[in-house]
C-alpha positions, 0 to 999 in steps of 0.5 A, spaced: 260 818 191 266 815 195 264 807 195 259 803 192 255 807 187 249 804 183 247 807 177 239 806 174 237 807 167 230 807 165 227 808 158 220 809 156 217 808 149 211 812 146 207 806 148 209 807 155 213 801 155 219 801 160 225 798 160 230 798 166 238 796 167 243 798 172 250 797 174 254 798 180 261 802 180 266 803 186 269 810 187 275 809 191 280 815 192 282 814 199 289 811 200 288 804 204 289 804 212 295 801 215 296 798 222 303 795 224 303 790 230 307 790 235 313 785 234 314 784 242 320 785 245 326 783 241 333 780 244 339 778 240 335 777 233 337 778 226 330 778 223 324 780 226 317 777 223 313 783 222 305 783 221 299 788 220 293 789 217 291 793 211 286 794 205 284 787 202 287 785 196 292 791 196 299 790 194 304 791 200 311 792 201 315 792 207 322 796 207 321 796 199 320 788 198 313 785 197 310 781 202 304 776 203 297 779 204 292 774 206 285 777 206 287 784 210 293 781 214 300 782 211 306 778 214 314 779 212 321 777 215 325 783 216 333 783 217 334 787 224 340 790 227 341 791 235 338 798 237 333 802 233 330 799 227 325 803 222 320 799 219 316 802 213 310 799 210 307 801 203 300 799 201 297 800 194 290 798 193 286 796 187 285 803 185 292 805 185 291 809 191 298 808 196 299 810 203 305 808 207 306 807 215 312 807 219 314 804 226 320 804 230 322 797 233 328 796 238 332 790 238 336 789 245 342 786 247 342 781 253 348 781 258 348 775 263 353 777 269 355 771 273 359 772 280 360 767 286 361 769 293 369 769 294 370 768 287 374 773 283 372 770 277 366 773 273 363 771 267 359 775 262 355 771 257 359 765 259 366 768 258 370 769 264 373 776 265 380 778 268 380 776 275 377 782 280 382 785 285 377 783 290 372 778 290 364 779 291 362 778 299 356 778 303 355 783 308 349 785 312 345 780 308 347 783 302 352 781 296 357 787 294 361 787 288 367 792 286 364 798 282 368 797 276 364 790 274 358 794 273 362 799 268 364 793 264 358 789 264 353 794 263 357 799 259 356 804 265 360 810 266 363 811 274 366 817 277 369 817 284 370 823 288 375 821 293 374 827 298 367 825 299 367 818 298 362 818 293 361 814 287 356 816 281 354 811 276 351 813 269 347 809 264 343 812 259 339 817 262 339 813 269 344 816 274 345 813 281 349 817 286 352 813 292 356 815 298 361 810 302 357 809 309 351 813 307 345 809 307 341 814 302 342 814 295 340 818 289 337 815 283 335 821 278 335 826 284 330 822 288 332 819 295 332 812 296 334 808 302 339 803 302 339 796 306 346 796 306 351 802 303 357 802 299 363 800 303 371 800 302 375 794 302 382 792 300 382 799 297 376 798 292 369 801 293 364 795 293 357 797 292 350 792 293 349 789 287 342 788 287 340 795 288 345 797 283 342 792 278 335 793 279 336 801 279 338 800 272 332 795 270 336 789 271 334 782 273 337 779 279 337 772 281 340 768 287 342 761 287 343 759 295 346 752 293 352 755 289 352 762 292 352 765 285 348 771 283 346 772 276 344 779 273 340 779 267 341 786 263 338 788 256 340 794 253 
């Protein structure tokens, strides 16, 4: 049967004397199990440490390259690129049974956008960008920025409907629709109330940076001493 087997042999002669012997053997026809650990959130890395578990004493390969196995835990380093990466682990036990498992991991790129109130110079990942046509400002307790800074920093698409004064921002599967002067926005078709609606100033459309950033999953930090907004977005 599958697993450990004990075979017992008994011999008896004509005088009734008995001798016994036994031997154990293992039948292994099942491929080893493989569990690949979650490497966590990977940001701007070129290598990832991949760990997991499989059958003890197996031979393990990570994307075709042998890796170290300590008892039942394997560990290896794999080169990765931005975006989706596929990990393939191959495990071969001592009986020659082989199995494979795959897992997709994602490497994010971090974008750090910094802007200061009344300053037209914005930095993206510490690199100064061309001066804005109009600098960020504070209105009704909210920081407003020209909508184009979102497209440049996040890689979003912006569409402007001049007749209705409506701006549509698309980033991946997220769509945000806002109208100048309208406190109601749409996020993927769901109505959301704004503390401060978009405005037009100096011929440019300005949007509240915190709402837009957080709608797309970014983190917004405010430094009151320097009046600087830092937006951290990972894509």
